[in-house]
N, C-alpha and C positions, 0 to 999 in steps of 0.2 A: 887676206885675199889669196885665192889660188885660181889658176886658169885651167879649165877643163875643156878638152877638145874632143868633139864628136868627129873622130878622124876618118871614118869610112867614107871615102870619096871626097875628102876635104883638101882643096888645093892650097890652103894657107898654113899647113902644119909647120913647115920650115920657118916661115916668117914669124908665126906665133911663138915658137920655141926660142928663136933667136931673140925676140923682143922680151920674152919672159926672163931670159938669162940677163939681158941688158938691165932690166929693172929689178933683178934679184927676186922674182916672184915664182913660187912653185908652179910647175906646169905638169898636168897629167893628160896623157894621150889615151883615149879609150877607143878600142877597135875590136873587131871580131877576128876569128881565126883565119878568115879569108884575106885579111888586110893587115897582117902583123907589121905595124909601123913602129919603129923604135928610132929615137933621136938622142944624141948626147945632150945632157942637160935637162931631160924630161923623164918622168916616170911613165911607163907604159903598162896599161891594164888590158890584157887580151881576154876577151870573153867568148863564150860559145856563140856559134853562128845562128842561134835561134832568132826568131822574129823579135825585133826591138830589144834584144838582150843588152846592147850597148846603151840604149836610151834609158832603160830601167836602172841599170847600174849607175849611170851618170846622175840621174835624178836622186838616187839614194845617197850619192856622195856630195852633192852640191849643198852649199850653205849660204846663208844670207851674206851678201857682199862679194861672193865669188863671181868670176867672169866665165861665161860659157860661149864657146865658138861652135855654131851649128848652122846648117841650112834647113833643119827640120822644124817646121812651124809648131807641130804638136809638142816636141821636146822643149822648144822655146817657151811655150805657154806654161808647161809644168815648172820650168826653172824660174820664170818670172814669178809664179805663185809662191815659190820658195825664197824669194827675195834676192835672186841673182840678177846680175846684169847679163844680157845676152846679145851677142853680136853675130850677124850673118857673115858668111865668108866673103861677101861683097862689101862689107863695111857698114851695112845698114843696121842700126840698133833695133832690136825687138823691144817693144815697150807695152805697158798695159793699155796704152792708147791705140796702138796699131795692130796688136795681135789678133783681135776678134775679126777684123777685116781680112787679114791674111789667112786665117783659118777658114773663113767663109769662102774666099777665093779658091783655096785648095779643095774644099768640098764641092764647089760648083764645077771645077775642072774634072774632078773624079766622076761626078754625075754625068757630065758631057761625054767622057770617055766610055762610061758604061752604056750610054745611049748610042754608041757607035760613032760619035763625032771625033774629029781629029783636033787635038789641042797642041799648040806649039810648045815644044820643049825649050829649055834654056839655050841662050845663044852661046857661042864659043867664048870662053873666058878671055878677057882683054887685059892688057897692061894697065889700063885705067882702073879696072876693078882691083887689081893688085895694089896699085898706089892708094886708092881710096880706102881699102881695107887697112893698109899699114897706117895711114893717117888717122883713121878712126880708132884703131887699137892704141896707137901712141897717145892720142888725146885721153882715152880712158886710163891708161897707165900713168900718164902725167898727173891727171886729176887725183888718182889714188895715191900717188907718191906725195903730192901736195897735202892731201887730207891727212896722211899719216904723219907728216912733219908738223902740221898744225895742231893735231890732237894730242 
């Protein structure tokens, strides 16, 4: 297992890198040239600022059993299809059971915006979201650690 972070605009990079080090799991930060994010204990891949360049690079790197941290539903869907676990920056897992509904919701919001309607954006990030993300990530890493000692 390795952890891949879609780091552009991601508020949980530090938490993820810290926990990856704690569990001795390789961590790769992917960002574009506008967000050059580097942290000790993680490898950083800086990609061109082109549309979706980080997403395509991440999808090409992800393997079955890896963990991806992203808020992008489209990227999450592609990673799930490749057998990865995917976690939203708020700690909610993306799964084959919920991704279609999330993609539909994103599509409906886009259509509403195109029609001139105002769609609410995300709320300001809260400490509860940070705690929930850390708990969710720890649960995944503990489960992975347990499975590796069992196998």
